[in-house]
N, C-alpha and C positions, 0 to 999 in steps of 0.2 A: 547563481542561485535560481531555482526554478520553482515558482509558485504562482497559481492563477489569481491570488489575492494581493493587490498592490500594497495593502497596509502591511502585510507580512514581509514583503520584499523591502519596504521602507524601514521597517524595524530591524531586519537582519543587516541591511546596508549600514544603518547607523551604528550598530554594534560592531560590525567588522571594521568599518573605516576609523573607528576610535582606536583600533590597534595599530601601532606604528609599523608593524611588519606585515600588515594585511591590506588588501584592496579588493574591491569587487570589479572584475573584469567583464561581466556580462550578467544580464537578467533575462529570464524567459518566463512567459506567462503559460506555456503549454509544452508538451513533450516534444513535438516536432521542432519547435523553436530551440529547445534545449539541445537536441541532437545536432542541429546546425551550428549553434553557438559553441558547442564543445569542440567541433571540428575546427572552428575558426580561432578560438582562443586557447584550447587545451589547458585549462586552469589546473592548479595543483589539487584543488578539492571542489566538489560540486555539492551543494545542498539541494536535495530533490524532494519535493512534495510527491505523495503517491496518488492522490485523487485530483485529476484535472480533466477538463474536457478534451476530446480528441484522443491523442496518444497519452496514456497514463504514465505514472511514474515508473512502475515496474517495467513496462515495455520500453520506456526511454532508457532506463538503466541497462537493459538487455542490449538495445541498439548501440549505445555508447561503448559498452564493455566489449561487444563483438568486434568493433572497429578499433578500439583503443584498450586493450587488455590491462594496460597500466592504470587506467582511470581510477581515482579515488572518489567514490560517491557515497555521501551520507544521506540516508533517507531522513527526512525531517517532516513528520506528519502528526496528525491528531489521532491516528488509528493505533490502537494498542493490542488488537487481537493477535493470537499466536500465528494464525494463518497469514495475516498481513506481514508480520516480521519475517516469517519463513520465505514468503514469495519475494520480498525485497532482497534478502540475503542470497537467496538462490539465484536471483537475476544478476547478481554481482556487486551489490552494495557492500561497502567495507564497514558499515555501521548503521545504526537505527536510533534515532532520537525522537522523543515525543515533543510536540510543540510547547508544552509548558515547562520544558527544560530551562533553567536559569541561564542568563546571558553568559556568565563566566564559564559555565559548563559547556555551552555551545562553542565558545572560543577554544577551550581546552580540547573539545572533540575535534575541531577543525585542525588544530596542531598535531593531534595524535594521528588523524587520518593522513595528513601531509607527510608525517614521519613513517608511514606504511603500517601503522597499527590498526587493529580492529577496535571499533568503538561500540561496545555493547554494555550499556549501563545495567546495573543489577536488576532493576525492575523489568527491563526488556528481556534480560537473560532468564529471569523467572517465568515469564510468559512463553518464551521460546521453549523452555524446558517442558511446557505442557503440550507442545505441538504433537499431534498424532497424525502422521502422514496417511494413515489408512482411509481418511475421508477423501474420496475422489468422486465428486458428484459430476455427472455428465452435463454438458451445456443445457440440455432440456430439463434435467433435474433441477439445475440452478434457476432456470426460468420459472418452473413450477414453484419452487421454494420462495422466490422473490415475490411472486403473485400471492402466494399464501401469506407472506409477511405483510402484504398490503391489505389483508383481511378478506380476500376473495375466497368463495366457497369453491368446491370441486367443479360444480357445473359452470360457474363463471370463468374458472381457470381454463376449462375445457373449450369454452367459446373464444377466449382470448388466443389460445395457442392452436385452435383449429383441430382439436382432437376430441375423441369420445370421452365422456366422464369416466368411464371404466379404465381408460388408459391413464387418466390423471391419478385415479386411486392407486394404480400400480406404481406410478412415479412416487407418490407420497409414501407408499409402503417401502420402496427401495431407499428413499431418502432417510426414513426413520431407522432402517436397518443399518445403513452406513454411518449414521450419526449416533447409533446406540441409544436411541430414545424411544419413548412409548406412545407419543402423540404428536401431532403437527405443531401445536403450541410450543412444546418443548424443543422440537426441531428448530423452529424459527428463533427461539430464545438463544439456543446454543450456537446457531449460525451467526447470529448478530454478536454474541460474546466473543467468538473466536475470530471475527473478521472475515468469515466466508461470505457473509452479506453485510451490507451497510444500509442504514435507513434511507440514504439518498440515492440508492441504486434505482 
């Protein structure tokens, strides 16, 4: 299991070790550690948080699956946006669970993943159905949107990224067009809802 919060790992360990046919063979607090531990233990199933310092969960999933295509990795996260779900599954996760999933459902999901089945609860499937892949913001547009989400005005954003205010206005215009919204507030709101941005970015 991979999570940067020790309390989460303790809870998962208690739940898993309660099952007579399951055991925790490794715990990682970040993505780099997860990749190394997978190579060492090659567990039947990995529970992977998505938001961690350093190498995040999506990059870790990609790295593990590239080296071990048979890996069964369940994303276990608090993020419910359709873009989050798509990124994890696209990276190679075999399932996606939200952290408020009840213990018996997590245990069932681990067993299903170990048996080679996809694990997509109905709520996650509904969010995934909303995914619109046409939103392809550039890294610079994501930077601008992230700063706008923090309440910065165009002039302030321009100073932070070292560009002219007119350039920022062009970025904002492109962002709104790609997201299909009419103003920057709506752009930020939609990006947060879909998991394109997170408040802790």
